C-alpha positions in Angstrom: -26.3 5.5 14.4 -24.3 8.6 13.7 -24.6 9.6 10.0 -21.7 11.2 8.1 -22.1 14.6 6.5 -21.7 14.3 2.7 -20.7 17.9 2.5 -17.5 17.0 4.4 -16.5 14.2 2.1 -15.0 14.8 -1.4 -17.6 14.3 -4.1 -16.0 11.2 -5.7 -16.2 9.4 -2.3 -19.7 10.4 -1.2 -21.2 7.1 -2.5 -18.9 5.3 -0.1 -20.5 6.9 3.0 -22.8 3.9 3.7 -19.9 1.5 3.5 -17.8 3.8 5.8 -20.6 4.0 8.2 -21.0 0.2 8.3 -17.4 -0.8 8.5 -15.5 2.0 10.0 -17.8 3.9 12.4 -17.0 2.7 15.9 -14.8 -0.3 16.5 -14.1 -1.6 13.0 -11.8 -4.4 14.4 -14.7 -6.4 15.7 -17.0 -5.7 12.7 -14.4 -6.8 10.2 -13.1 -9.8 12.2 -16.7 -11.2 12.5 -17.6 -10.6 8.9 -18.1 -13.4 6.4 -15.6 -14.0 3.6 -18.1 -12.7 1.1 -18.5 -9.5 3.1 -14.8 -9.1 3.4 -14.4 -9.6 -0.3 -16.9 -6.8 -1.0 -15.1 -4.5 1.5 -11.7 -5.2 0.0 -13.0 -4.2 -3.4 -15.3 -1.2 -2.4 -12.7 1.3 -3.6 -11.6 -0.4 -6.8 -13.2 2.3 -8.9 -11.8 5.2 -6.8 -8.8 7.1 -8.2 -6.0 7.2 -5.6 -5.9 10.9 -5.9 -9.6 11.2 -5.0 -8.9 9.5 -1.7 -5.3 10.2 -0.7 -5.2 13.9 -1.7 -7.9 14.3 1.0 -6.4 12.0 3.6 -2.9 13.3 3.1 -4.0 16.9 2.7 -4.3 19.7 5.3 -6.8 17.8 7.5 -4.0 15.3 8.2 -2.3 17.9 10.3 -5.5 19.1 12.0 -5.4 18.1 15.7 -9.3 17.8 15.5 -10.1 16.3 12.1 -13.7 15.9 11.1 -15.5 12.7 12.0 -15.8 12.0 8.2 -12.0 12.3 7.8 -11.4 9.9 10.7 -14.0 7.4 9.5 -12.6 7.3 6.0 -9.1 6.9 7.4 -10.4 4.0 9.5 -12.1 2.6 6.4 -8.7 2.3 4.7 -7.4 0.4 7.7 -10.5 -1.8 7.8 -9.9 -2.7 4.1 -6.3 -3.6 4.9 -7.5 -5.8 7.8 -10.1 -7.4 5.6 -7.5 -8.2 3.0 -5.2 -9.9 5.6 -8.1 -11.9 7.0 -9.2 -13.1 3.6 -5.6 -14.2 2.8 -5.4 -16.1 6.1 -8.8 -17.7 5.5 -7.6 -18.8 2.1 -4.6 -20.5 3.7 -2.0 -17.9 2.6 0.8 -17.1 5.0 0.6 -13.5 6.1 3.9 -11.9 7.0 3.9 -8.4 8.4 5.7 -5.7 6.3 9.0 -4.7 7.8 9.4 -7.9 9.9 12.6 -9.9 9.8 10.7 -12.8 8.4 9.4 -10.6 5.6 12.9 -9.4 4.8 14.1 -12.9 4.6 11.2 -13.9 2.4 12.0 -11.1 0.0 15.7 -12.0 -0.1 14.8 -15.6 -1.0 12.5 -14.4 -3.7 15.2 -12.1 -5.2 17.7 -14.9 -5.1 15.3 -17.3 -6.8 14.6 -14.7 -9.5 18.3 -14.1 -10.1 18.9 -17.8 -10.5 16.4 -17.9 -13.3 18.2 -15.2 -15.3 
């Protein structure tokens, strides 16, 4: 297994390297899809104690425009996507309807919600 270099990861994120290596190194779609609900729950919450700035200043910083970003940058970007996928899979497994952002169905769902809230005023 390829190991990520902690010197290429912001200090507040270094402790997440083993998680990133497990979930986002390689084809995360298969890894996440085949995970248990307990594993998905842990993945979804693995960044709960991370300040948004610690992650997104890096991911939206200069390396975002680099045509050849570091493996560490790519893997942590993939980790955020793996977390999003895990969240969706958990919602589906718990019987919640998952409607993609930006879809017509989602827009209609939001309109109904706003109308319902306005009726209660």
